[in-house]
C-alpha positions as CSV (number, residue, x, y, z in Angstrom):
1,M,1.4,-29.6,-4.9
2,I,-1.5,-30.3,-7.2
3,R,0.4,-29.6,-10.4
4,S,-2.5,-30.2,-12.8
5,L,-4.5,-27.3,-11.4
6,A,-2.3,-24.2,-11.4
7,V,-0.8,-23.3,-14.9
8,R,2.0,-20.8,-14.9
9,Q,1.9,-18.2,-17.6
10,D,5.0,-17.2,-19.7
11,V,4.5,-13.5,-18.9
12,T,6.5,-12.1,-16.0
13,L,7.2,-8.6,-14.6
14,T,10.8,-8.0,-13.4
15,P,12.2,-5.0,-11.4
16,D,13.1,-2.2,-13.7
17,P,15.8,0.2,-12.4
18,C,14.8,2.8,-15.0
19,R,11.6,3.4,-13.1
20,V,12.7,6.4,-11.1
21,I,11.2,9.3,-9.1
22,I,12.8,12.5,-7.9
23,K,13.3,13.0,-4.1
24,L,14.7,15.8,-2.1
25,F,18.4,15.4,-1.4
26,V,20.0,17.4,1.5
27,P,23.7,16.8,1.6
28,G,24.8,15.7,5.1
29,E,21.4,16.5,6.7
30,D,23.5,17.3,9.8
31,A,22.5,19.1,12.9
32,A,25.2,21.8,12.8
33,V,23.9,25.1,14.1
34,V,26.3,27.6,12.6
35,R,27.1,26.3,9.1
36,T,25.5,23.2,7.4
37,R,26.6,21.5,4.2
38,A,23.4,22.7,2.7
39,R,24.2,26.4,3.3
40,A,27.7,25.9,1.9
41,L,26.4,24.3,-1.2
42,I,24.0,27.1,-1.9
43,D,26.8,29.6,-1.5
44,R,28.9,27.7,-4.0
45,V,26.1,27.7,-6.5
46,A,25.5,31.4,-6.0
47,H,29.1,32.2,-6.9
48,L,28.9,30.5,-10.3
49,D,28.9,33.0,-13.1
50,D,25.8,33.3,-15.3
51,E,27.2,31.4,-18.3
52,E,28.2,28.4,-16.1
53,T,24.9,28.4,-14.3
54,R,23.0,28.3,-17.6
55,R,25.3,25.6,-19.0
56,L,24.9,23.3,-16.0
57,L,21.1,23.8,-15.9
58,R,20.8,23.1,-19.7
59,D,22.9,20.0,-19.3
60,T,20.8,18.8,-16.4
61,F,17.6,19.2,-18.4
62,D,19.1,17.4,-21.4
63,R,20.1,14.5,-19.2
64,F,17.0,14.1,-17.1
65,G,14.2,16.0,-18.7
66,A,12.7,13.0,-20.6
67,R,12.8,10.8,-17.5
68,H,10.5,13.0,-15.4
69,R,7.3,15.0,-15.6
70,D,7.7,18.8,-14.9
71,L,11.4,18.7,-13.9
72,A,11.5,22.5,-13.6
73,G,8.5,22.4,-11.3
74,T,10.3,19.9,-9.1
75,F,13.4,22.0,-9.0
76,H,11.4,25.0,-8.0
77,H,9.7,23.1,-5.2
78,H,13.0,21.7,-3.8
79,Y,14.5,25.2,-3.9
80,D,11.6,26.5,-1.9
81,L,12.2,23.8,0.7
82,V,15.8,24.8,1.2
83,R,15.9,28.6,0.4
84,H,16.0,29.4,4.1
85,R,19.6,28.2,4.0
86,A,20.5,30.8,1.4
87,A,22.2,33.9,2.9
88,R,20.8,36.2,0.3
89,A,18.0,34.3,-1.4
90,G,16.6,37.4,-3.0
91,D,19.9,38.0,-4.9
92,L,19.7,34.6,-6.7
93,S,18.5,34.8,-10.3
94,P,15.7,32.5,-11.5
95,T,18.2,30.3,-13.2
96,S,20.4,30.0,-10.1
97,R,17.3,29.1,-8.1
98,L,16.5,26.3,-10.5
99,L,20.1,25.1,-10.3
100,V,20.0,25.1,-6.5
101,G,16.9,22.9,-6.8
102,A,18.7,20.5,-9.1
103,Y,21.6,20.2,-6.6
104,F,19.1,19.4,-3.9
105,S,17.4,16.6,-5.9
106,H,18.3,13.0,-6.7
107,E,16.7,10.1,-8.6
108,Y,15.4,7.1,-6.6
109,A,14.7,3.8,-8.4
110,V,11.5,2.6,-6.7
111,E,11.9,-1.0,-7.6
112,A,15.6,-1.5,-8.0
113,A,15.8,-3.9,-5.1
114,A,12.6,-6.0,-5.5
115,L,9.2,-6.3,-7.2
116,C,6.7,-8.5,-5.5
117,N,3.4,-9.2,-3.8
118,P,0.8,-8.2,-6.4
119,S,-2.9,-8.0,-6.2
120,M,-5.4,-7.8,-9.2
121,V,-8.7,-6.0,-9.6
122,A,-10.9,-5.1,-12.6
123,H,-9.6,-1.8,-14.1
124,P,-11.8,1.3,-14.1
125,D,-11.5,1.5,-17.9
126,Q,-13.1,-1.4,-19.8
127,T,-13.4,0.3,-23.2
128,D,-12.0,-1.0,-26.5
129,L,-11.9,-4.7,-25.5
130,G,-12.9,-7.8,-27.5
131,N,-15.1,-10.7,-26.5
132,G,-13.9,-12.6,-23.5
133,Q,-11.4,-9.8,-22.4
134,L,-11.1,-8.0,-19.1
135,R,-8.7,-5.2,-18.4
136,V,-7.2,-5.4,-14.9
137,A,-5.1,-3.2,-12.6
138,V,-2.3,-5.0,-10.9
139,S,-0.9,-3.4,-7.7
140,L,2.8,-4.1,-6.9
141,R,5.0,-3.8,-3.9
142,Q,8.1,-2.1,-5.3
143,V,11.2,-2.0,-3.1
144,G,14.1,0.4,-3.6
145,E,17.3,1.6,-1.8
146,G,17.1,1.2,1.9
147,H,14.4,-1.4,1.6
148,V,11.7,1.4,1.3
149,S,8.5,0.0,-0.2
150,S,6.0,1.9,-2.2
151,I,2.9,0.9,-4.2
152,G,3.1,0.8,-8.0
153,F,0.8,-0.4,-10.7
154,A,0.6,-2.3,-14.0
155,T,-2.2,-2.7,-16.5
156,A,-3.0,-6.0,-18.2
157,V,-5.7,-7.6,-20.3
158,L,-7.0,-11.1,-19.6
159,G,-8.5,-13.3,-22.2
160,P,-9.9,-14.6,-24.3
161,G,-9.2,-17.9,-22.6
162,R,-5.8,-17.9,-20.9
163,Q,-4.3,-15.2,-22.9
164,L,-2.5,-12.4,-21.0
165,A,-1.1,-9.2,-22.2
166,V,0.7,-6.8,-19.8
167,A,0.8,-3.2,-21.0
168,D,4.2,-1.4,-21.4
169,R,5.2,0.4,-18.2
170,A,7.4,3.1,-19.8
171,G,7.1,6.8,-19.2
172,P,7.9,9.2,-16.3
173,L,6.6,8.2,-12.9
174,V,4.5,10.6,-10.8
175,V,4.3,10.6,-7.0
176,G,0.8,11.5,-5.8
177,Q,0.3,15.0,-4.4
178,R,-0.8,15.0,-0.8
179,M,-4.2,16.7,-0.3
180,G,-6.4,17.5,2.6
181,V,-9.0,15.1,3.7
182,R,-12.2,15.2,5.8
183,H,-11.1,13.4,9.0
184,R,-13.3,11.1,11.0
185,R,-13.7,11.8,14.7
186,D,-14.4,8.1,15.5
187,L,-11.0,7.1,14.1
188,L,-9.3,9.8,16.2
189,V,-11.1,8.5,19.3
190,A,-10.0,4.9,18.5
191,G,-6.4,6.0,17.8
192,L,-6.1,7.8,21.1
193,A,-7.6,4.9,22.9
194,E,-5.0,2.6,21.5
195,E,-2.3,5.0,22.6
196,D,-3.9,5.1,26.1
197,C,-4.1,8.9,25.7
198,D,-7.1,10.0,27.7
199,N,-7.0,13.3,29.7
200,E,-8.6,16.7,29.9
201,V,-6.9,17.9,26.7
202,T,-8.1,15.0,24.6
203,A,-11.6,15.2,26.1
204,T,-11.9,19.0,25.3
205,V,-10.7,18.5,21.8
206,L,-12.9,15.6,21.0
207,D,-15.9,17.4,22.5
208,A,-15.3,20.3,20.2
209,L,-14.8,18.4,16.9
210,P,-17.7,17.4,14.6
211,E,-18.0,13.9,13.3
212,R,-16.2,14.9,10.1
213,Y,-13.7,17.8,10.0
214,D,-10.9,19.3,7.9
215,E,-7.4,20.3,8.9
216,A,-8.3,23.9,9.5
217,T,-11.1,23.0,11.9
218,F,-8.7,20.6,13.8
219,E,-6.1,23.3,14.2
220,R,-8.7,25.9,15.2
221,V,-9.9,23.6,18.0
222,L,-6.3,23.1,19.2
223,G,-5.7,26.8,19.1
224,A,-8.7,27.4,21.3
225,L,-7.5,25.1,24.1
226,P,-7.6,27.0,27.4
227,S,-4.2,28.0,28.7
228,D,-4.7,26.2,32.0
229,L,-4.9,22.9,30.1
230,L,-1.8,23.7,27.9
231,T,0.3,24.7,30.9
232,R,-0.2,21.3,32.6
233,S,2.8,19.0,32.5
234,T,1.1,16.7,29.9
235,G,-0.5,19.5,27.9
236,M,1.8,20.1,25.0
237,G,2.7,16.4,24.8
238,T,-0.9,15.6,24.4
239,V,-1.3,18.2,21.7
240,E,1.5,16.6,19.7
241,Q,0.0,13.2,20.2
242,L,-3.3,14.5,18.8
243,R,-1.5,15.9,15.8
244,R,0.4,12.6,15.2
245,T,-2.7,10.5,15.5
246,N,-4.7,12.8,13.2
247,A,-1.9,12.8,10.6
248,G,-2.5,9.1,9.9
249,S,-5.4,10.1,7.6
250,Y,-4.7,11.9,4.4
251,A,-5.5,11.9,0.7
252,T,-3.2,11.8,-2.4
253,A,-4.1,12.4,-6.0
254,F,-2.5,12.2,-9.5
255,P,-3.0,14.3,-12.6
256,A,-5.8,13.1,-14.8
257,D,-3.5,12.6,-17.8
258,T,-1.2,10.2,-16.0
259,A,-1.5,6.5,-16.9
260,L,-2.1,4.0,-14.1
261,H,1.4,2.5,-14.4
262,Q,3.0,5.9,-14.0
263,R,1.4,6.5,-10.5
264,V,3.4,5.8,-7.4
265,L,1.8,5.8,-3.9
266,W,4.8,7.0,-1.9
267,P,5.0,7.2,1.9
268,A,3.4,10.4,3.0
269,S,2.8,10.1,6.8
270,P,5.2,9.4,9.7
271,A,3.7,5.9,10.3
272,E,4.7,4.8,6.8
273,S,7.9,6.7,6.4
274,N,9.9,3.5,5.8
275,G,7.4,1.9,3.5
276,M,4.0,1.0,2.3
277,E,3.9,-2.8,2.0
278,D,1.7,-5.5,0.5
279,A,-1.4,-3.7,-0.7
280,R,-4.4,-6.0,-1.0
281,F,-6.8,-4.4,-3.4
282,V,-10.5,-5.4,-3.8
283,R,-13.4,-4.0,-5.8
284,F,-16.0,-3.4,-3.0
285,V,-19.6,-3.2,-4.0
286,D,-22.6,-2.1,-2.0
287,E,-25.8,-0.2,-2.5
288,S,-23.9,3.0,-3.3
289,G,-22.0,1.3,-6.1
290,P,-18.4,0.0,-6.7
291,V,-15.4,1.4,-5.0
292,Y,-11.8,0.3,-4.8
293,R,-10.5,-0.6,-1.3
294,A,-7.2,-1.9,-0.1
295,T,-5.3,-2.6,3.0
296,Y,-1.6,-2.2,3.4
297,T,1.1,-2.3,6.1
298,A,2.7,1.0,7.1
299,Y,6.2,0.8,8.5
300,D,8.1,3.6,10.2
301,G,11.4,1.8,10.6
302,R,10.5,0.3,14.1
303,S,6.9,-0.7,14.1
304,I,4.1,-1.7,11.7
305,A,0.6,-0.4,11.5
306,T,-2.3,-1.4,9.3
307,R,-3.9,1.2,6.9
308,T,-6.7,1.2,4.5
309,L,-7.2,3.2,1.3
310,V,-10.3,4.0,-0.7
311,S,-10.5,5.2,-4.3
312,D,-13.3,5.6,-6.8
313,D,-11.0,5.7,-9.9
314,L,-7.5,4.7,-8.8
315,R,-6.5,8.3,-9.3
316,R,-7.4,9.9,-6.0
317,F,-6.8,7.8,-2.8
318,E,-7.9,8.4,0.8
319,M,-5.7,6.7,3.5
320,T,-6.9,6.0,7.0
321,P,-5.7,3.9,9.9
322,M,-7.4,0.7,10.9
323,R,-8.2,0.5,14.6
324,G,-9.1,-2.3,17.0
325,P,-7.8,-5.7,18.0
326,G,-8.6,-7.3,14.7
327,A,-6.4,-4.8,12.9
328,R,-3.2,-5.8,14.6
329,N,-0.3,-7.3,12.7
330,K,0.0,-7.7,8.9
331,G,-2.1,-9.3,6.2
332,I,-5.6,-8.0,6.5
333,A,-7.9,-8.6,3.5
334,L,-11.3,-7.0,3.1
335,F,-14.4,-8.9,1.9
336,P,-15.7,-7.5,-1.5
337,R,-19.1,-6.8,0.0
338,T,-21.0,-6.9,3.3
339,V,-22.2,-10.3,4.6
340,G,-25.4,-10.2,6.6
341,G,-24.9,-6.4,6.9
342,R,-21.4,-6.8,8.4
343,H,-18.2,-5.4,7.0
344,L,-15.7,-8.3,7.4
345,A,-12.0,-8.9,6.9
346,L,-9.5,-11.8,7.1
347,C,-6.7,-11.1,9.5
348,R,-3.8,-12.6,11.4
349,A,-3.9,-10.8,14.7
350,D,-1.7,-13.4,16.5
351,G,0.9,-13.6,13.8
352,E,0.2,-17.2,12.8
353,T,-3.5,-17.9,12.5
354,I,-6.1,-16.8,9.9
355,G,-9.0,-15.1,11.6
356,L,-12.2,-13.3,10.7
357,T,-12.8,-9.8,12.1
358,T,-15.9,-7.6,12.0
359,L,-16.1,-3.8,11.9
360,D,-18.2,-2.5,14.8
361,G,-20.2,0.7,14.9
362,E,-17.3,2.7,16.2
363,N,-15.1,1.8,13.2
364,R,-13.0,-0.6,15.2
365,W,-12.1,-4.1,14.0
366,Q,-13.2,-6.5,16.7
367,A,-11.3,-9.4,18.2
368,P,-11.1,-12.1,15.4
369,V,-12.8,-15.4,15.3
370,P,-10.0,-18.0,14.6
371,L,-10.5,-19.8,11.3
372,H,-7.4,-21.7,10.3
373,A,-4.3,-22.4,12.3
374,P,-1.0,-24.0,11.1
375,A,-1.8,-27.7,10.6
376,E,-0.1,-29.2,7.5
377,S,3.6,-29.7,7.2
378,W,4.0,-27.0,4.5
379,E,2.4,-24.3,6.9
380,L,3.6,-25.2,10.4
381,I,5.4,-21.9,11.0
382,Q,2.4,-19.6,10.1
383,V,-0.6,-19.2,7.8
384,G,-2.2,-16.1,6.3
385,N,-4.3,-15.0,3.4
386,C,-3.3,-14.3,-0.1
387,G,-5.8,-11.6,-0.7
388,S,-9.5,-10.9,-0.3
389,P,-12.0,-13.7,-0.4
390,I,-13.5,-14.4,-3.9
391,E,-17.2,-15.1,-4.0
392,S,-18.5,-18.2,-5.7
393,D,-21.9,-19.9,-5.8
394,V,-20.8,-22.4,-3.2
395,G,-18.8,-20.2,-0.8
396,W,-16.0,-17.7,-0.3
397,L,-12.8,-18.9,-1.9
398,V,-9.8,-17.9,0.2
399,L,-6.3,-18.3,-1.1
400,T,-3.9,-18.9,1.8
401,H,-0.1,-18.9,2.3
402,G,1.8,-21.2,4.6
403,V,5.4,-21.2,5.7
404,G,7.3,-24.4,6.0
405,P,10.8,-25.7,6.5
406,M,13.6,-23.3,5.4
407,R,11.0,-20.5,5.5
408,R,9.5,-21.7,2.2
409,Y,6.2,-20.0,1.3
410,S,3.5,-21.9,-0.6
411,I,-0.1,-21.1,-1.5
412,G,-3.2,-23.2,-0.6
413,A,-6.9,-22.7,-0.6
414,L,-9.9,-22.7,1.8
415,L,-13.7,-22.4,1.2
416,L,-15.8,-20.5,3.7
417,D,-19.6,-20.7,4.1
418,L,-21.2,-18.0,1.9
419,H,-23.6,-16.8,4.6
420,R,-21.6,-17.7,7.7
421,P,-17.9,-17.2,6.8
422,E,-16.9,-18.0,10.3
423,R,-17.3,-21.6,9.1
424,I,-14.8,-23.4,6.9
425,V,-16.7,-25.8,4.6
426,A,-13.8,-27.2,2.6
427,H,-10.0,-27.0,2.0
428,L,-7.6,-28.0,-0.7
429,P,-5.5,-31.0,0.4
430,G,-1.9,-30.0,-0.2
431,V,-0.4,-27.0,-2.0
432,L,-1.8,-25.1,-5.0
433,L,1.4,-23.3,-5.9
434,A,4.9,-23.6,-4.5
435,P,8.4,-22.3,-5.4
436,E,9.9,-24.3,-8.2
437,E,13.5,-24.3,-9.4
438,D,12.9,-21.4,-11.8
439,D,11.5,-19.1,-9.2
440,R,13.0,-20.1,-5.9
441,D,16.0,-17.7,-6.1
442,G,15.8,-14.0,-5.5
443,Y,15.8,-11.1,-3.1
444,V,13.9,-13.3,-0.6
445,P,14.4,-16.9,-1.7
446,N,11.9,-19.8,-1.6
447,V,8.8,-17.7,-1.7
448,V,5.6,-17.5,-3.8
449,Y,3.2,-15.0,-2.4
450,S,0.1,-13.2,-3.6
451,C,-2.0,-10.3,-2.3
452,G,-5.1,-11.2,-4.3
453,G,-6.4,-12.5,-7.6
454,L,-9.8,-12.6,-9.4
455,V,-12.0,-14.8,-11.4
456,H,-12.6,-14.2,-15.1
457,D,-14.5,-16.6,-17.4
458,G,-14.3,-19.4,-15.0
459,E,-10.5,-19.1,-14.5
460,L,-8.9,-17.9,-11.3
461,W,-6.1,-15.5,-12.3
462,L,-3.5,-15.5,-9.6
463,P,-0.6,-12.9,-9.8
464,Y,2.2,-13.9,-7.4
465,G,5.6,-12.7,-6.3
466,A,8.4,-15.2,-7.0
467,S,11.1,-14.8,-4.3
468,D,10.7,-11.0,-4.7
469,A,12.7,-11.3,-7.9
470,R,9.8,-11.1,-10.3
471,V,6.0,-11.2,-10.6
472,G,4.4,-14.2,-12.3
473,F,0.9,-15.2,-13.2
474,A,-0.9,-18.5,-12.9
475,T,-4.4,-19.6,-13.9
476,V,-6.6,-22.2,-12.2
477,P,-9.9,-23.5,-13.5
478,V,-12.4,-22.7,-10.7
479,P,-14.6,-25.7,-11.2
480,A,-11.5,-28.0,-11.0
481,L,-10.2,-26.2,-7.9
482,L,-13.6,-26.5,-6.1
483,A,-13.9,-30.2,-7.1
484,A,-10.4,-30.9,-5.7
485,M,-11.3,-29.6,-2.3
486,V,-12.4,-31.9,0.5
487,E,-14.9,-31.3,3.2
488,A,-13.4,-29.7,6.3
489,P,-13.6,-31.8,9.4
490,P,-15.8,-30.4,12.2
491,S,-12.7,-29.6,14.4
492,N,-11.5,-27.2,11.7
493,S,-14.7,-25.3,11.5
494,S,-16.1,-22.6,13.8
495,D,-19.8,-21.8,14.2
496,G,-18.8,-18.3,15.2
């Protein structure tokens, strides 16, 4: 490792078990037909006298009210979700209904197991800063019970110089409210193609849908399908496949008065039911102005899928699937602007090689051009990116990760041609950042890993996960990093 380049900062973020959300809790969640534990629980609550009901509810609000936003509203919502289990729901008093909602709720510590894999972008709010300062938003992979990952945030101020101040992360957390989104027909087409779902039902639906459509239009088109198509052996199965594929796109939003660090992007579609992992945020700029984009890995407990999100303000987010051969596997990182009119991304479609993929006119990521395969001893198992490329005057700076003996993750660097990023022009000989004794132990030992940094005042600011036990920060002078790189041999470059 080139120790003189990367300087570790003293500031760290550690998992905080006090950061909790409320989730629906259904005791047993069994498949009994006649009498479930949920029905029995509601019956027991209904038989409590009024005084005991009020006392229990008051005690619950005293214990948990300060830890959550709108606790009563959450209890009302959870009661509405289970009230079909109540034998005489209409006989329950408002207080009893709230108490039922409390019994069907539980706290979940979103980062009790791990906190890792950060990325960093300029914050939407740059007010009230001094000279040489930049406010940044730090995305975090937070892992809780059952290894379920969600996306959280922190806010920090960089500068002047190498000063770093991370804002307090206290306060009740808020899960975004799922909202309708205007779906894209081309993404539905691509999704069905990947599932090899092509028949008379899909053709009829796709022919009736406009290029952009809402949920009501989609359901109206499904409802208008001719009966002679629905009664075919594959008819209803295809309709369900259409719904599953369409459900991959959605939007989620947070109240305007929530701080960024209070917002939690929690799984909200079947494909990501077991986690949203490793968000790589970038501030994308084109002729229409800046917008935040990110890629992340959706996990349903059996398989992974790549997703992208878009946000103007880090308050409302639109999630959509990524389609095409370039979007297979984990670790996709978007470029911060178009290059030669092309939307580009780094990827690792084969699981071990960094590639470059291009978005085609049908919104499919094309088969990647190989860029960098495992070569050095510290990366022989696999290589990948550590976030979106960072533009410099001399090329695209790409932070990489490599996996070596004992599954040890380290960070390196490449430089791509500014106008033809299919070509590697230089690389850093050796490792930029590697696990040291202080950060080699944790939930996943022997790992330093980042999902993206940025440059401010000539310094590369690199947030990184240290063995999933904490998030650290390092700085690297960009001129020194570029000067330490050596020209890539012709065999390691592609002319695309």
